[in-house]
DRENBA-996400 format. One record per residue (C-alpha): x, y, z. Coordinates in pm, 1 decimal, decimal comma. Each point is the difference from the previous one (the first is absolute). Example, Ala and Ser with C-alpha at 12.3 -4.5 7.8 and 13.67 -1.06 7.14 Angstrom:
BEGIN
         X         Y         Z
    1230,0    -450,0     780,0
     137,0     344,0     -66,0
END
This chain:
BEGIN
         X         Y         Z
     755,6    1289,9     734,2
     -88,5     374,2     -73,5
     267,8     205,0    -135,3
      74,7     360,1      85,9
      91,8     187,0    -321,8
     170,6     342,5      13,5
       5,5     261,8    -278,2
     346,3      94,1      23,7
     323,6    -219,2      58,4
     331,1     123,8     170,7
     347,7     -52,2    -134,2
      93,0    -374,2     -10,2
     301,8    -138,8     212,8
     292,3    -156,4    -166,6
    -135,2    -320,7     125,3
    -333,5      60,6    -176,0
     187,0      80,6    -321,1
     235,3    -306,7      10,8
    -315,7    -203,2      70,9
    -180,9     127,7    -298,8
     299,0     -52,5    -206,3
      45,7    -350,5      73,5
    -384,4     -79,5     -29,3
     -15,1     170,0    -346,3
     298,7    -167,9    -132,9
     -86,7    -339,5     162,9
    -350,4      16,3    -165,8
     145,0      92,3    -353,6
     232,7    -308,6      48,0
    -282,1    -222,5     103,5
    -208,3     109,9    -302,3
     290,6     -79,7    -231,1
      45,5    -354,7     162,4
     349,8      81,9     157,5
    -108,9    -173,5     305,5
     304,9     -23,7     214,3
     102,0     346,6     -53,9
    -368,3     113,2      80,0
      -4,1    -206,1     315,9
     319,7     160,1     126,4
    -130,4     357,8     -56,5
    -330,9     -91,1     160,9
     150,7    -138,8     300,1
     188,9     309,6      55,5
    -318,4     194,0     -32,5
    -172,6    -223,7     237,6
     284,6      52,7     268,5
     -46,5     364,2     -52,4
    -374,5       1,7      40,2
     -98,9    -343,0     126,5
    -385,1     106,2      39,7
     -35,5     142,9    -357,2
    -279,7    -198,6    -153,7
     106,3      55,3    -346,5
     349,1    -104,7      52,2
    -111,9    -319,1     191,4
    -228,8     -90,7    -274,8
     250,1      42,2    -271,6
     268,1    -184,0     216,8
    -249,8    -288,6      28,1
     -56,9      -6,3    -361,1
     383,5     -26,9     -56,6
      25,9    -290,1     246,7
    -300,1    -179,9    -178,3
     177,5      37,9    -346,1
     316,7    -131,1     122,9
    -160,1    -303,8     179,6
      62,8      99,5     348,9
    -353,4     -90,4     101,3
      75,1      -1,3     377,3
     116,7     382,1      -4,1
    -300,0      94,1    -213,3
    -236,5    -178,5     227,0
     144,3     192,7     295,4
     -30,2     334,3    -203,1
    -375,4     -52,4     -97,9
     -77,9    -154,6     326,1
      91,6     319,0     162,5
    -172,6     229,9    -257,9
    -318,4    -194,7      45,6
      20,0      33,6     377,9
      39,2     383,6     -53,6
    -258,8      17,1    -280,9
    -262,9    -276,4      82,9
    -256,8     128,3    -247,7
     236,9      45,9    -295,8
    -137,4    -266,7    -261,7
     312,4       6,8    -218,2
     243,7     -64,9     301,9
    -188,7    -298,6      82,1
       2,8    -120,7    -369,2
     380,0      57,7       7,4
      49,8    -197,9     327,2
    -236,1    -267,3    -128,9
     232,2     -46,1    -310,6
     301,7     -31,4     219,7
    -183,4    -286,4     192,2
    -100,1    -141,3    -316,9
     375,7     -13,5    -133,5
      90,6    -202,7     329,9
    -292,3    -238,5     -49,1
    -179,0     138,9     320,2
    -344,2     -62,0    -158,8
    -232,6      61,9     275,0
     179,8     325,4     113,6
     -12,5     117,2    -352,1
    -362,8     -70,9     -39,5
     -64,5     202,2     335,4
     161,1     296,5    -147,9
    -150,3      -2,3    -339,2
    -353,5     -61,8     184,1
      67,8     306,1     209,6
      93,9     202,7    -298,2
    -334,7     -79,0    -188,2
    -187,3     101,3     322,5
     180,4     326,3      29,6
     -35,8      68,9    -366,3
    -265,5    -210,8    -172,7
     101,5     120,5    -341,7
     382,6     -90,8      21,2
      36,4    -235,2    -291,0
     319,9    -136,8      63,6
     -96,7     -84,0     344,5
    -296,6    -198,6    -121,4
     223,0    -167,7    -263,2
     268,0    -103,5     245,0
    -278,8    -124,3     251,7
    -140,3    -194,1    -281,4
     317,9    -182,4     -66,4
      34,8     -70,6     369,5
    -360,3    -140,9      43,8
      51,7    -213,4    -312,5
     318,5    -163,2     167,2
    -222,3     -57,6     309,8
    -254,3    -176,5    -205,5
    -278,0     275,8      49,4
     -64,3       7,5    -391,9
    -331,7     177,6      51,4
     134,1     277,8     202,3
     299,7      27,8    -202,1
    -215,8      44,6    -316,2
    -202,4     287,2     149,6
     338,1     187,8      70,6
     132,6     -66,6    -340,8
    -331,5     150,6    -136,4
      45,4     317,2     216,1
     342,8      21,0    -114,5
    -102,1     -22,3    -348,7
     214,2    -322,0     -56,7
    -258,8    -183,6    -242,7
     262,2    -275,3    -105,6
      75,4     -80,5     362,4
    -378,4      -8,8      85,7
     -44,6    -246,2    -285,4
     261,8    -232,7     145,5
    -188,9      17,3     331,5
    -322,6    -105,3    -160,0
     176,6    -284,1    -180,2
     159,3    -100,0     358,1
    -340,7      -6,1     159,9
    -124,9    -221,9    -285,3
     303,8    -222,8      58,1
     184,3      98,4    -327,6
     375,9      29,6     -55,7
     223,0     286,9    -116,7
     237,1      65,5    -275,3
     333,7     149,9     124,7
     162,9     285,3    -189,5
     371,0    -110,9     -55,0
     223,2     205,6     257,1
     210,9     270,4    -105,7
     372,5     -81,5     -18,8
     141,8     162,5     274,8
     254,6     -70,6     286,6
    -188,0     -12,1     336,8
     110,9     282,3     232,1
     248,2    -112,7     276,9
    -154,7       5,7     348,1
     248,8      78,6     270,3
      40,7    -213,9     300,9
    -160,9     264,6     224,4
    -346,4     -44,8    -165,0
       2,3    -323,9     167,5
    -120,2     188,6     305,0
    -356,0      14,6    -134,7
     -78,0    -370,6     -27,8
    -345,3     -68,3    -143,4
    -232,5    -223,5     234,0
     -22,4    -335,1    -156,3
    -357,9      10,0     -89,1
      32,3     286,5    -234,2
     170,4    -197,6    -268,8
     244,5     107,5    -260,1
    -196,3     286,3    -152,1
     270,4     137,2    -229,8
     107,5    -319,3    -146,4
    -375,5     -93,1     -74,4
     -71,4     312,1    -162,3
     332,0      65,7    -174,9
     103,9     304,3     174,6
     338,7    -152,0      74,6
      51,7     -11,0    -383,0
     -19,7     375,3     -52,3
     293,7     224,7      23,7
      30,1     205,8     298,9
       8,3     350,1    -156,6
    -176,2      23,4    -339,4
    -214,7     295,6     -94,4
    -306,5    -233,1     -34,7
      32,0    -149,8     364,0
     145,0     303,2     196,9
     -70,9     351,7     -69,4
    -104,8     327,5     125,0
    -338,4      93,3     -22,5
     -75,5     258,0    -271,5
      66,6     366,8      94,8
     141,2    -110,1     342,0
     355,6      56,3     123,0
     317,5     166,1    -130,1
      -9,8    -210,5    -304,9
    -305,9     192,3    -106,2
     165,4     326,6      29,3
      92,2     165,9    -343,8
     383,2       3,9     -57,1
      33,0     299,2    -218,1
    -302,6     196,8     -14,5
      89,5     372,5     -10,4
    -323,5      71,4     208,4
     117,3    -225,5     263,6
     372,9      69,1       2,8
     263,0    -140,5    -234,8
     254,6    -261,0     117,1
     346,1     142,0      98,5
     303,1    -108,0    -217,8
     115,5    -239,5     271,3
    -326,0    -189,0     -28,0
    -141,4     132,9     328,9
    -353,4     122,5      24,5
     -83,3     352,2     -61,6
    -119,0     235,1     265,0
    -357,3       9,2    -103,3
     -10,5    -373,2     -48,8
     147,9     -64,9     342,7
    -269,8     235,1     167,2
    -260,0    -186,6    -185,0
     123,4    -319,0     126,6
      64,7     116,6     354,0
    -349,5     136,6      42,8
    -157,0    -327,9    -118,5
     264,0    -192,3     240,6
     -76,0     202,1     304,1
    -378,6     -83,7      -9,7
     -40,7    -309,1     230,1
    -362,4     -42,3    -133,3
      82,6      25,1    -372,2
     -15,2    -273,3    -268,7
     161,6    -312,6     107,9
     281,8    -175,9    -193,6
     -61,5    -235,8    -154,1
    -363,5     -78,1     -78,7
      85,0    -351,8     -30,5
     326,1    -197,6      39,5
     -91,7    -261,8    -247,4
    -174,6      36,3    -330,2
      22,9    -345,3    -130,5
    -312,7    -237,2     -26,6
     143,1    -352,3      52,0
    -144,3    -294,4    -175,2
    -165,4    -288,1     163,9
     182,2    -339,5     -60,4
    -197,8    -313,4     -84,4
     -17,8    -250,9     247,3
     133,1     215,8     281,4
     -64,3    -109,5     356,9
    -231,3     334,8      65,3
    -220,6    -144,0    -318,0
     -36,0    -371,5      92,3
    -325,8    -158,8    -130,7
    -318,2      93,7     173,6
     -53,3    -325,1     155,0
     330,3      13,3     209,3
     -67,4      93,7     381,4
     171,3     305,5     105,9
     239,2     -14,4     293,6
    -150,6     168,9     315,3
     302,9     211,3      61,4
     -70,7     144,4    -330,6
    -386,8       1,0      13,8
     -43,1     191,7     316,6
     195,3     329,8     -67,1
    -195,3      19,2    -341,1
    -322,4     -19,4     188,9
      64,4     269,0     245,6
    -272,9     248,2      84,6
      96,7     344,5    -118,6
      -0,6     207,1     321,5
      40,6     367,2      91,4
     338,7     122,9      91,7
     140,4     330,2     147,3
      52,9     130,3    -355,8
    -360,8     -99,6     -83,7
    -211,8      14,1     302,5
    -329,8     -98,1    -172,5
     -70,1    -260,2    -262,1
    -340,8     -28,0    -137,8
     -82,5    -218,6    -288,8
    -371,8    -112,2     -77,8
     -46,7    -242,8     292,6
     327,3      29,7     197,0
      98,9     251,2     233,5
     346,5      29,4     188,2
     100,6     275,0     222,5
     330,8      92,6     186,1
     -86,5      90,9     326,6
     246,4     232,2     199,3
    -170,3     158,8     271,6
    -375,6     -31,8      21,6
    -275,6    -107,9    -285,3
    -372,5     -30,7      41,0
    -108,6    -295,9    -203,0
    -250,9    -283,5     -25,2
     137,2    -343,2      55,1
    -269,0    -180,9    -207,5
     189,6    -187,5    -271,5
     333,6     -10,5     193,5
     226,8    -242,4    -184,6
     328,7      71,6     230,6
     201,4     247,8     156,2
     375,5      37,9      52,5
     198,5     194,4     244,7
    -105,7     117,3     351,4
    -366,1     121,3     -20,7
    -247,3      38,8     262,5
    -378,0      52,1     -27,0
    -258,3     165,6     205,5
    -367,5      33,8     -72,5
     -94,8     362,2    -110,5
    -293,5     185,9     127,1
    -238,0     240,7    -195,3
      49,3     345,2      44,4
    -303,0     268,1      -1,8
      70,7     380,1      24,0
     358,1     -57,1      70,0
     -30,2    -227,1     301,1
      59,8    -368,3       3,1
    -302,5    -221,0     112,4
     -47,5    -347,4     125,5
    -167,4    -123,3    -313,2
     220,7    -217,5    -217,4
     106,2     116,9    -338,6
    -137,8    -278,1    -215,7
    -137,6    -336,7     108,1
     156,3    -348,8      16,3
     282,7     -84,4    -234,5
     -34,5     327,1    -189,1
      64,5     218,1     330,6
     267,4     265,6     -33,3
     330,3     -47,7     182,9
     283,3     233,4      66,1
     313,8    -183,3    -112,6
     310,8     137,9     153,0
     361,4    -100,7     -41,4
     197,6     -76,3    -298,1
     -81,7    -275,0    -248,4
    -195,6     -96,7    -309,4
    -359,1     -85,9     -29,8
    -143,5    -222,7    -292,9
    -363,9      -4,7     -59,9
    -243,9    -116,8    -267,4
    -350,0     153,0     -73,1
    -297,2    -210,2      24,2
    -141,6    -143,1    -331,6
    -165,6     256,4    -204,0
     208,2     276,4     146,3
     308,3     197,5     -88,5
     238,6     254,4     201,2
      71,7     360,9    -125,3
     256,2     224,6     177,2
     -32,2     370,1     -30,2
     155,6     300,5     165,9
    -229,3     267,2     166,6
     221,1     278,6     -66,7
    -126,6     173,0     295,0
    -348,8     -23,6    -144,4
    -297,6    -111,7     212,7
    -223,1    -276,5    -136,5
    -301,4    -191,2     127,9
      20,0    -397,9     -63,4
    -257,7    -258,4      85,9
     153,1    -200,5     302,7
       5,7    -314,6    -191,4
     197,5     140,4    -267,3
     293,5     115,2     221,2
     258,0    -267,0      29,4
     312,0     158,5     142,1
     165,2     371,8      49,4
     296,9     128,9     120,1
      25,5     127,9     373,6
      66,3     348,0    -112,2
    -370,3       6,0    -152,8
    -243,9     138,9     241,0
    -333,2    -206,6       0,9
    -348,6      56,6     144,4
    -289,0    -223,6      -9,8
    -369,4      99,1     -89,3
    -324,2    -145,8     -95,2
    -296,1     129,6    -209,2
    -319,8    -136,0     134,4
    -259,5    -153,1    -239,5
    -359,6     -55,1      24,0
      66,6    -297,4    -232,9
     269,7    -251,3     133,6
     287,5       9,2       3,1
     149,7     325,3     149,8
     309,7     130,8    -184,7
     321,8     -49,7     194,3
     267,7     251,8     -94,5
     345,3      74,4      67,3
     155,5     361,4     -35,6
     363,8       1,3    -106,7
     241,3     291,1     -39,7
     353,2      73,0      12,4
     316,4     -52,9    -227,8
      18,8    -381,9      15,1
     -99,3    -288,8    -208,6
    -313,2    -208,3      25,3
     -77,8    -352,1    -128,5
    -362,7     -60,8    -125,5
    -178,5    -322,9     -42,8
    -227,8       8,3    -308,3
    -216,9    -216,0    -210,2
     121,4     119,9    -333,9
     145,7     297,4    -176,7
      -6,9     328,6     178,1
    -195,9     294,2    -172,2
    -130,1     333,8      67,3
    -322,7     178,6     -79,1
     -26,2     397,8      52,6
    -236,9     134,1     263,8
    -140,6     350,6     -61,6
    -266,8     210,5     177,0
    -203,2     -22,0    -321,2
      39,6    -388,6     -48,9
       9,1    -199,4     321,4
     120,7    -360,0     -47,5
    -158,9    -320,2     131,6
     217,4    -323,4       0,1
    -116,4    -335,8     129,5
     171,7     -68,1     333,5
     156,3    -325,0    -125,1
     204,9     200,6    -267,6
      69,8     304,0     231,1
     368,7      49,7     112,4
     -32,9     339,6     145,8
      32,1     371,9    -114,5
     232,0     321,5      14,8
    -114,8     360,7      22,9
    -292,3     190,3     165,6
    -238,2    -279,5     -28,7
    -317,2     -90,4     207,1
     -85,7    -337,2      -7,1
    -361,8    -169,9      50,7
    -114,8    -365,3     -11,3
    -292,8     -40,3    -233,1
    -205,4    -314,3    -129,7
      80,1     -65,4    -377,0
    -379,9     -33,8     -70,3
    -318,8      35,2     175,2
     -78,5    -360,4      24,8
     -92,0    -129,8     324,9
     244,4    -141,2     118,3
     248,8     161,5    -240,0
     236,6    -232,1    -179,8
     277,1     217,0     105,1
     135,7     314,1     139,6
     253,1     262,4    -136,2
     170,5     322,3     128,9
    -113,1     342,6    -146,9
     310,0     246,4       2,4
     -63,5     354,7     -37,7
     226,8     294,7      -3,8
     327,3      43,2    -196,3
     258,5    -265,6     -30,5
      39,1    -353,0    -122,4
    -165,3    -318,9      70,2
     256,8    -318,6      12,7
    -154,0    -312,5    -140,5
     128,8    -363,7     -48,7
    -112,0    -166,8    -334,2
     -73,7    -367,1      58,3
     284,6    -267,8    -110,8
     -94,5    -175,0    -331,9
END
């Protein structure tokens, strides 16, 4: 959500001053491990400003450290609803679910976090652990590699090969007491006892290794006695300059989140645990089906394109081919689309047979797969026009204006085109990697038609034979002017 920033701030009310005092002191106590005292101060701050994100985040951390997972879940579920594209908040919510053995819910949050922030190593690491518990060793290994967890990746390789694991002796610690209120978050029966199998229940509830602030974040990162930032008063309260610095950071709703991760520990895998049964055992269907779920688009990620798969969240209208449709969910209706010439719709269908364009309307998710030898590529036009071969256009948002065209040829076939423009996204269907070749007035470019995707710029096309043989072995498109030719390299 965009934030309006102002250059000056008026005087703070007594309520604001009291809120900042409670928040600052609560954060310091939380960093020192004085959890009950911190919780009381942070709850007072939350009562004064219930919508303040930094205060809610710190209160959620306090509940998490104290083992009040039901309260922590309420805090982070609300934060995620208010900030659906914040990857760190989703990791924190996933860890709360993980602590209550709600494996599938944790997996969904970790997976969404990796979609929102592909380089979030902790999200990949935790998703790898969850996938390993589900028996998805291959997928788990890939996420461990992205996270840089080489040891866990090797364990997944041994699991795939049917090997066993050596468990590190658990640390001597007293498990954190879980209040009766936590029973209000019961795990589904099929999700298993995640914590017991991976040793999380053997870890102390508030060690520096397991639960900590991210570096350079939060009041614990503020200097305590730097003269430049204001010395502490004799009574232990922050100096004016230090308080001002903290007030500035606490008042920014889109500032850095606290904490980067609730849990810093990497639990060991036990030998012969139910999640790592010998490979010849047949998995339960209730455990197998969630692990095989197609990765679909969502309101927070409306377009998912990966190689030969394409999923899109429709809310309103979308123009798309239905060729390769696997499934769709929600309430969607489909109407055949017609070609447009010179700004007007015609009676000619836009595409033929199963490859005909349709106008999908309503709300739901489409799942599609590319034909063999093809892949999908999503791009944002950024209000720049582009000419694309008709067969290479697969889908585009309704806000994108389109017009059909044709370049006649003396050597069949003619070149059917679609001109696309507007601030919207387009999904191309290509036969390989997309590349470009510069076109200049001094150096026209000719591309075999089978490799041509389209072009951008002030370019004039002409269909030409590739040789003077009669009949020629193939045709190309000569592009002259100034711009770029878009070509698709063949798959190897």
